[in-house]
N, CA, C and O of each residue as an XYZ file, in Angstrom:
384
protein
N       2.049    -17.516     12.725
C       2.305    -18.554     11.748
C       1.382    -18.413     10.546
O       1.779    -18.675      9.411
N       0.153    -17.997     10.807
C      -0.790    -17.843      9.705
C      -0.339    -16.754      8.738
O      -0.552    -16.865      7.531
N       0.281    -15.705      9.265
C       0.760    -14.619      8.415
C       1.784    -15.131      7.405
O       1.791    -14.700      6.252
N       2.635    -16.040      7.832
C       3.619    -16.634      6.927
C       2.940    -17.367      5.779
O       3.347    -17.228      4.626
N       1.919    -18.140      6.085
C       1.202    -18.874      5.051
C       0.467    -17.940      4.096
O       0.419    -18.193      2.892
N      -0.101    -16.871      4.623
C      -0.819    -15.921      3.781
C       0.151    -15.201      2.843
O      -0.136    -15.027      1.659
N       1.286    -14.790      3.371
C       2.286    -14.103      2.533
C       2.811    -15.047      1.460
O       2.986    -14.642      0.311
N       3.058    -16.280      1.816
C       3.496    -17.266      0.831
C       2.424    -17.487     -0.233
O       2.739    -17.597     -1.418
N       1.164    -17.551      0.183
C       0.069    -17.688     -0.775
C      -0.025    -16.500     -1.706
O      -0.270    -16.668     -2.900
N       0.168    -15.282     -1.173
C       0.159    -14.092     -2.019
C       1.288    -14.103     -3.026
O       1.102    -13.707     -4.177
N       2.468    -14.557     -2.603
C       3.598    -14.643     -3.529
C       3.338    -15.680     -4.625
O       3.670    -15.454     -5.788
N       2.755    -16.796     -4.256
C       2.435    -17.832     -5.250
C       1.392    -17.314     -6.233
O       1.492    -17.566     -7.433
N       0.400    -16.597     -5.737
C      -0.589    -16.010     -6.637
C       0.062    -14.995     -7.579
O      -0.334    -14.877     -8.739
N       1.052    -14.270     -7.082
C       1.782    -13.341     -7.935
C       2.560    -14.050     -9.020
O       2.602    -13.587    -10.160
N       3.173    -15.160     -8.681
C       3.891    -15.948     -9.688
C       2.922    -16.447    -10.747
O       3.214    -16.396    -11.941
N       1.769    -16.930    -10.306
C       0.765    -17.418    -11.262
C       0.260    -16.293    -12.157
O       0.053    -16.495    -13.353
N       0.063    -15.118    -11.588
C      -0.387    -13.983    -12.392
C       0.672    -13.592    -13.406
O       0.347    -13.297    -14.556
N       1.922    -13.587    -13.004
C       3.001    -13.230    -13.932
C       3.070    -14.207    -15.103
O       3.251    -13.802    -16.251
N       2.926    -15.482    -14.803
C       3.038    -16.497    -15.852
C       1.784    -16.542    -16.713
O       1.882    -16.722    -17.927
N       0.616    -16.386    -16.119
C      -0.641    -16.578    -16.834
C      -1.043    -15.378    -17.682
O      -1.671    -15.550    -18.726
N      -0.695    -14.177    -17.258
C      -1.122    -12.988    -17.998
C      -0.175    -12.719    -19.159
O       1.010    -13.047    -19.091
N      -0.699    -12.122    -20.223
C       0.156    -11.843    -21.378
C       1.176    -10.744    -21.074
O       1.067    -10.026    -20.080
N       2.149    -10.637    -21.940
C       3.202     -9.617    -21.886
C       4.088     -9.779    -20.666
O       4.468     -8.791    -20.038
N       4.422    -11.015    -20.326
C       5.293    -11.235    -19.168
C       6.717    -10.752    -19.417
O       7.492    -10.589    -18.475
N       7.063    -10.524    -20.683
C       8.402    -10.029    -20.991
C       8.537     -8.529    -20.741
O       9.638     -7.989    -20.848
N       7.444     -7.850    -20.411
C       7.491     -6.411    -20.185
C       7.603     -6.033    -18.713
O       7.616     -4.848    -18.383
N       7.682     -7.009    -17.836
C       7.785     -6.709    -16.405
C       8.768     -7.676    -15.761
O       9.060     -8.740    -16.307
N       9.266     -7.300    -14.613
C      10.209     -8.141    -13.893
C       9.544     -9.365    -13.294
O       8.341     -9.369    -13.032
N      10.320    -10.381    -13.083
C       9.807    -11.642    -12.576
C       9.332    -11.507    -11.130
O       8.421    -12.223    -10.713
N       9.927    -10.612    -10.371
C       9.631    -10.503     -8.949
C       8.542     -9.464     -8.669
O       8.066     -9.371     -7.538
N       8.141     -8.686     -9.669
C       7.177     -7.611     -9.452
C       5.849     -8.135     -8.901
O       5.413     -7.700     -7.835
N       5.217     -9.042     -9.596
C       3.911     -9.548     -9.174
C       3.980    -10.326     -7.858
O       3.124    -10.115     -7.000
N       4.963    -11.220     -7.658
C       5.024    -11.898     -6.355
C       5.261    -10.943     -5.192
O       4.738    -11.163     -4.099
N       6.034     -9.898     -5.406
C       6.276     -8.932     -4.327
C       4.993     -8.186     -3.969
O       4.675     -8.013     -2.793
N       4.264     -7.747     -4.987
C       2.999     -7.071     -4.714
C       1.983     -8.032     -4.095
O       1.225     -7.636     -3.209
N       1.958     -9.274     -4.542
C       1.040    -10.257     -3.973
C       1.333    -10.538     -2.507
O       0.420    -10.600     -1.683
N       2.611    -10.709     -2.187
C       2.984    -10.966     -0.790
C       2.691     -9.755      0.082
O       2.175     -9.891      1.192
N       3.019     -8.582     -0.416
C       2.761     -7.370      0.359
C       1.284     -7.120      0.584
O       0.866     -6.770      1.688
N       0.498     -7.299     -0.459
C      -0.944     -7.090     -0.337
C      -1.561     -8.110      0.612
O      -2.441     -7.768      1.402
N      -1.110     -9.349      0.541
C      -1.639    -10.376      1.433
C      -1.319    -10.050      2.887
O      -2.171    -10.210      3.761
N      -0.100     -9.594      3.149
C       0.280     -9.252      4.522
C      -0.541     -8.079      5.044
O      -0.998     -8.096      6.187
N      -0.726     -7.063      4.209
C      -1.489     -5.890      4.641
C      -2.950     -6.256      4.899
O      -3.521     -5.860      5.915
N      -3.548     -7.005      3.987
C      -4.955     -7.390      4.151
C      -5.121     -8.241      5.407
O      -6.053     -8.019      6.180
N      -4.242     -9.199      5.619
C      -4.328    -10.059      6.801
C      -4.231     -9.243      8.079
O      -5.032     -9.418      8.998
N      -3.256     -8.356      8.136
C      -3.073     -7.554      9.350
C      -4.262     -6.627      9.601
O      -4.714     -6.498     10.739
N      -4.761     -5.996      8.573
C      -5.913     -5.101      8.741
C      -7.122     -5.884      9.238
O      -7.835     -5.431     10.133
N      -7.349     -7.040      8.665
C      -8.506     -7.833      9.071
C      -8.359     -8.379     10.494
O      -9.345     -8.467     11.225
N      -7.149     -8.741     10.887
C      -6.979     -9.197     12.273
C      -7.138     -8.035     13.244
O      -7.671     -8.218     14.338
N      -6.686     -6.848     12.867
C      -6.894     -5.674     13.726
C      -8.377     -5.332     13.843
O      -8.823     -4.796     14.857
N      -9.139     -5.651     12.788
C     -10.581     -5.404     12.841
C     -11.326     -6.486     13.620
O     -12.538     -6.390     13.809
N     -10.619     -7.498     14.065
C     -11.231     -8.509     14.912
C     -11.650     -9.784     14.212
O     -12.305    -10.628     14.824
N     -11.292     -9.951     12.951
C     -11.637    -11.198     12.265
C     -10.786    -12.324     12.857
O      -9.578    -12.153     13.024
N     -11.385    -13.458     13.172
C     -10.603    -14.555     13.764
C      -9.716    -15.232     12.726
O     -10.109    -15.413     11.574
N      -8.521    -15.599     13.155
C      -7.565    -16.232     12.236
C      -8.015    -17.624     11.807
O      -7.575    -18.118     10.769
N      -8.876    -18.258     12.580
C      -9.347    -19.580     12.206
C     -10.649    -19.530     11.409
O     -11.236    -20.570     11.108
N     -11.095    -18.336     11.072
C     -12.295    -18.190     10.253
C     -11.963    -18.349      8.778
O     -10.827    -18.122      8.361
N     -12.927    -18.727      8.016
C     -12.692    -18.957      6.590
C     -12.643    -17.691      5.761
O     -11.912    -17.625      4.773
N     -13.416    -16.678      6.150
C     -13.506    -15.468      5.333
C     -12.231    -14.653      5.342
O     -11.926    -13.977      4.359
N     -11.486    -14.700      6.421
C     -10.231    -13.963      6.447
C      -9.240    -14.568      5.453
O      -8.447    -13.851      4.844
N      -9.290    -15.867      5.295
C      -8.417    -16.524      4.321
C      -8.844    -16.206      2.905
O      -8.010    -15.957      2.035
N     -10.149    -16.215      2.676
C     -10.651    -15.888      1.334
C     -10.267    -14.461      0.959
O      -9.739    -14.223     -0.127
N     -10.529    -13.515      1.854
C     -10.218    -12.113      1.568
C      -8.720    -11.897      1.425
O      -8.283    -11.112      0.584
N      -7.929    -12.590      2.243
C      -6.479    -12.407      2.211
C      -5.816    -13.048      1.005
O      -4.634    -12.813      0.753
N      -6.548    -13.844      0.265
C      -5.983    -14.425     -0.959
C      -6.649    -13.887     -2.220
O      -6.009    -13.833     -3.270
N      -7.907    -13.489     -2.144
C      -8.587    -12.956     -3.329
C      -8.121    -11.527     -3.624
O      -7.855    -11.186     -4.777
N      -8.025    -10.704     -2.599
C      -7.608     -9.312     -2.815
C      -6.187     -9.240     -3.388
O      -5.976     -8.483     -4.335
N      -5.207     -9.982     -2.870
C      -3.889     -9.955     -3.510
C      -3.891    -10.475     -4.944
O      -3.114    -10.002     -5.773
N      -4.751    -11.436     -5.243
C      -4.844    -11.908     -6.627
C      -5.322    -10.789     -7.548
O      -4.809    -10.625     -8.655
N      -6.296    -10.032     -7.090
C      -6.791     -8.896     -7.873
C      -5.703     -7.840     -8.011
O      -5.522     -7.270     -9.087
N      -4.980     -7.576     -6.931
C      -3.883     -6.603     -6.976
C      -2.826     -7.043     -7.975
O      -2.320     -6.216     -8.734
N      -2.482     -8.313     -7.993
C      -1.470     -8.820     -8.922
C      -1.905     -8.655    -10.376
O      -1.100     -8.278    -11.228
N      -3.155     -8.933    -10.656
C      -3.651     -8.765    -12.024
C      -3.576     -7.301    -12.437
O      -3.147     -6.992    -13.549
N      -3.987     -6.405    -11.559
C      -3.951     -4.977    -11.870
C      -2.515     -4.511    -12.083
O      -2.231     -3.789    -13.039
N      -1.614     -4.920    -11.202
C      -0.217     -4.500    -11.312
C       0.413     -5.044    -12.594
O       1.133     -4.319    -13.280
N       0.155     -6.296    -12.922
C       0.737     -6.880    -14.139
C       0.230     -6.181    -15.391
O       1.015     -5.865    -16.285
N      -1.053     -5.942    -15.464
C      -1.607     -5.270    -16.643
C      -1.113     -3.832    -16.753
O      -0.784     -3.368    -17.845
N      -1.060     -3.129    -15.630
C      -0.601     -1.739    -15.631
C       0.885     -1.660    -15.994
O       1.283     -0.799    -16.778
N       1.690     -2.534    -15.440
C       3.123     -2.530    -15.745
C       3.369     -2.809    -17.218
O       4.242     -2.196    -17.831
N       2.604     -3.730    -17.786
C       2.778     -4.037    -19.206
C       2.389     -2.858    -20.088
O       3.095     -2.547    -21.048
N       1.283     -2.204    -19.779
C       0.860     -1.076    -20.617
C       1.813      0.111    -20.489
O       2.115      0.770    -21.484
N       2.287      0.387    -19.280
C       3.241      1.495    -19.096
C       4.550      1.187    -19.804
O       5.125      2.069    -20.442
N       5.025     -0.026    -19.705
C       6.287     -0.401    -20.351
C       6.169     -0.291    -21.862
O       7.072      0.228    -22.518
N       5.069     -0.771    -22.420
C       4.896     -0.667    -23.877
C       4.847      0.785    -24.329
O       5.454      1.152    -25.335
N       4.123      1.604    -23.581
C       4.024      3.023    -23.948
C       5.382      3.705    -23.866
O       5.752      4.454    -24.770
N       6.122      3.460    -22.806
C       7.435      4.090    -22.653
C       8.441      3.572    -23.675
O       9.282      4.332    -24.158
N       8.361      2.288    -24.008
C       9.241      1.757    -25.043
C       8.949      2.398    -26.398
O       9.865      2.716    -27.156
N       7.665      2.581    -26.692
C       7.289      3.231    -27.948
C       7.756      4.678    -27.979
O       8.258      5.146    -29.001
N       7.596      5.387    -26.875
C       8.068      6.777    -26.811
C       9.577      6.855    -26.976
O      10.072      7.734    -27.682
N      10.313      5.962    -26.344
C      11.767      5.961    -26.479
C      12.183      5.630    -27.901
O      13.094      6.256    -28.444
N      11.526      4.651    -28.507
C      11.851      4.294    -29.889
C      11.594      5.465    -30.823
O      12.425      5.771    -31.678
N      10.454      6.123    -30.666
C      10.142      7.277    -31.508
C      11.150      8.401    -31.320
O      11.548      9.053    -32.285
N      11.560      8.625    -30.079
C      12.549      9.666    -29.809
C      13.905      9.315    -30.399
O      14.596     10.193    -30.914
N      14.297      8.054    -30.336
C      15.583      7.638    -30.902
C      15.575      7.678    -32.419
O      16.585      8.025    -33.032
N      14.464      7.333    -33.030
C      14.368      7.363    -34.486
C      14.368      8.805    -34.996
O      14.910      9.091    -36.064
N      13.762      9.702    -34.235
C      13.694     11.102    -34.651
C      15.050     11.796    -34.554
O      15.258     12.823    -35.200
N      15.965     11.264    -33.771
C      17.274     11.910    -33.589
C      18.132     11.850    -34.807
O      19.256     12.352    -34.796
């Protein structure tokens, strides 16, 4: 049951990252929530396999902070790659 809550928290953090970070028009709406949910699930599972108790506070902190960082990185990287590729395509189309 805790895994469900962690994945939901990661998805919510992804939504917040998508809305809060600039250039939200350069990436898909589901990109950040998907990465947030996936990262939260992976972090939770790895930490439980390492023996961290599910009722401990640090597993919750790590399982929500790391996906938040992943979402910020993914959003910023997606925006920069999209802008660069759009510029390259525009330059190529204008040169034709």
